[in-house]
C-alpha positions in Angstrom: -41.7 46.2 -2.7 -41.1 42.7 -4.0 -37.6 43.6 -5.1 -36.8 45.0 -1.6 -38.1 41.8 0.1 -36.1 39.7 -2.2 -32.9 41.8 -1.5 -33.6 41.4 2.2 -34.0 37.7 2.0 -30.8 37.4 0.0 -28.8 39.5 2.5 -30.2 37.4 5.4 -29.3 34.2 3.6 -25.6 35.4 3.0 -25.3 36.5 6.7 -26.6 33.2 7.9 -24.0 31.3 5.9 -21.1 33.4 7.3 -20.7 31.6 10.7 -20.6 28.2 8.9 -17.9 29.3 6.5 -15.8 30.7 9.4 -16.2 27.5 11.3 -15.2 25.4 8.4 -12.1 27.5 7.8 -11.1 27.1 11.4 -11.0 23.3 11.5 -9.0 20.5 10.0 -10.6 18.5 7.2 -10.2 15.1 5.6 -10.2 14.6 1.8 -9.9 11.7 -0.7 -8.9 12.4 -4.3 -7.5 10.6 -7.3 -4.2 11.4 -9.0 -5.1 12.1 -12.6 -1.6 11.1 -13.8 -1.3 7.8 -12.0 -5.0 7.1 -11.4 -4.0 6.4 -7.9 -6.3 7.3 -5.0 -4.9 9.1 -2.0 -6.2 10.8 1.2 -5.0 13.8 3.2 -5.7 15.8 6.4 -5.5 19.5 5.7 -4.9 22.3 8.2 -7.3 25.2 8.3 -6.6 28.5 6.6 -4.1 30.7 8.6 -5.7 32.9 11.2 -5.7 36.6 10.4 -3.1 38.7 12.0 0.7 38.9 12.0 1.2 35.4 10.7 2.4 34.1 7.3 0.4 31.9 5.0 1.5 28.3 5.8 -0.7 25.2 5.2 0.1 21.8 6.5 -1.1 18.5 5.2 -0.6 14.8 6.2 -0.9 12.6 3.1 -1.4 8.9 2.6 -0.4 7.9 -0.9 0.7 4.4 -2.1 0.5 3.3 1.6 3.2 5.9 2.4 2.7 8.6 5.0 4.0 12.1 4.1 3.8 15.5 5.7 3.8 18.5 3.5 3.9 22.3 4.1 3.1 25.0 1.6 3.9 28.7 1.8 3.0 31.8 -0.3 6.6 32.9 0.0 9.9 31.5 -1.1 11.3 28.8 1.2 14.3 27.6 -0.7 15.3 26.3 -4.2 13.8 23.2 -5.7 14.8 19.8 -4.2 16.6 21.5 -1.3 16.5 20.7 2.4 15.2 23.1 5.0 14.2 23.0 8.6 10.9 23.8 10.3 10.2 24.2 14.0 6.8 23.2 15.4 5.4 23.6 18.9 2.3 22.0 20.3 0.7 24.3 22.9 3.4 25.2 25.5 5.6 22.2 24.9 9.2 22.6 23.7 9.7 23.2 20.0 10.8 20.3 17.8 12.9 20.8 14.7 12.5 18.5 11.7 14.0 18.5 8.2 11.9 18.8 5.0 12.8 19.0 1.3 11.2 21.1 -1.4 9.5 19.4 -4.3 11.4 19.2 -7.6 9.1 21.7 -9.2 8.4 24.0 -6.3 10.3 26.6 -4.1 7.3 27.0 -1.8 6.2 23.5 -0.9 8.2 20.9 1.0 7.6 17.4 2.4 9.0 14.8 4.7 8.4 11.0 5.0 11.0 10.5 7.7 9.3 12.7 10.3 5.6 12.4 9.1 4.6 9.8 11.7 6.0 11.6 14.6 4.5 14.9 13.5 1.1 13.3 13.0 1.1 11.7 16.5 2.3 15.0 18.1 -0.6 16.9 16.5 -3.0 14.6 18.3 -1.8 15.7 21.7 -2.6 19.5 21.8 -4.9 22.3 21.0 -2.8 24.8 19.0 0.1 24.4 16.6 2.9 27.0 16.0 5.2 26.7 13.0 8.4 28.4 12.0 9.9 27.7 8.6 13.5 28.7 8.1 14.0 30.1 4.5 17.1 30.4 2.3 17.1 34.2 2.7 17.5 33.8 6.5 14.0 34.9 7.2 11.5 33.0 9.2 7.9 32.3 8.1 5.6 31.7 11.0 2.0 30.7 11.6 -0.4 29.6 14.2 -3.3 27.3 13.7 -5.9 25.5 15.9 -5.9 21.7 16.1 -9.8 21.7 16.1 -11.0 18.3 14.7 -7.4 17.5 13.8 -7.7 14.1 15.6 -10.6 13.0 13.5 -8.9 13.9 10.2 -5.4 12.7 11.1 -6.5 9.4 12.6 -8.4 8.6 9.3 -5.2 9.3 7.3 -3.1 7.2 9.6 -5.7 4.4 9.3 -5.6 4.7 5.5 -1.8 4.1 5.7 -2.2 1.3 8.2 -0.4 3.3 10.9 -1.2 3.0 14.6 -3.1 6.1 15.9 -1.7 5.7 19.4 1.1 7.9 20.6 2.6 5.0 22.3 6.1 3.9 23.5 7.2 0.6 22.0 7.8 -2.4 24.2 11.5 -2.3 23.4 11.8 0.9 25.7 10.9 -1.3 28.7 13.8 -2.7 30.8 13.0 -6.2 31.9 14.3 -8.0 35.0 16.1 -10.5 32.8 18.0 -7.7 30.9 18.9 -6.1 34.3 20.3 -9.3 35.6 22.3 -10.0 32.4 23.8 -6.5 32.5 24.5 -6.7 36.2 26.3 -10.0 35.8 28.7 -8.4 33.3 29.9 -5.8 35.7 32.9 -6.2 38.1 31.9 -7.3 41.6 32.6 -3.8 43.0 30.3 -2.1 40.5 27.7 -4.8 41.1 27.7 -3.9 44.8 27.4 -0.2 44.1 24.4 -0.8 41.7 22.7 -3.0 44.3 23.3 -0.5 47.0 21.6 2.3 44.9 18.8 0.0 44.0 18.2 -0.8 47.7 17.9 2.9 48.5 15.4 3.3 45.7 13.3 0.5 47.0 13.4 1.9 50.5 12.2 5.2 49.3 9.3 3.6 47.4 7.9 1.8 50.6 
């Protein structure tokens, strides 16, 4: 009787822990570690395990190491040969897909990275609920996966902060067109084109009123 009670308690304990495990696997997580070779600390935001279903195993990480931001992707299948470039397409929710280039590690055919597009990818991940990824491989097949962005903002913002990167998905002030710039550009046009620009501007201002 005592053995049966113990078994029941053990089963109940295991069952009680299952929802917690499933929840943990479905969220992004933040980690800090030390590189044993260089004794250098680094941090990373890690995507959850792939959802069960028709998708391939793909895992995404955003890494801050040596104050450099890097995005990495790892697959169970062959992507391309070592130190070779390949493309991935990622889509946030229903937004148009974006293509970026990555490069496999010198010692891996299944893991690639990018520094050039890491910041853009990180900021894009802060804007949605679901991430879809396609990895174009050397054998002309496509590896695909879907993962939730649950808690991604907390983990990714921490990594961006570690790398002294802004967490805002902002447009720079250089994208603004000032009145001074407009006047300078207008003055460089021939008189006829100046009149055409001013006529169009007058129409726009009239429509705003």
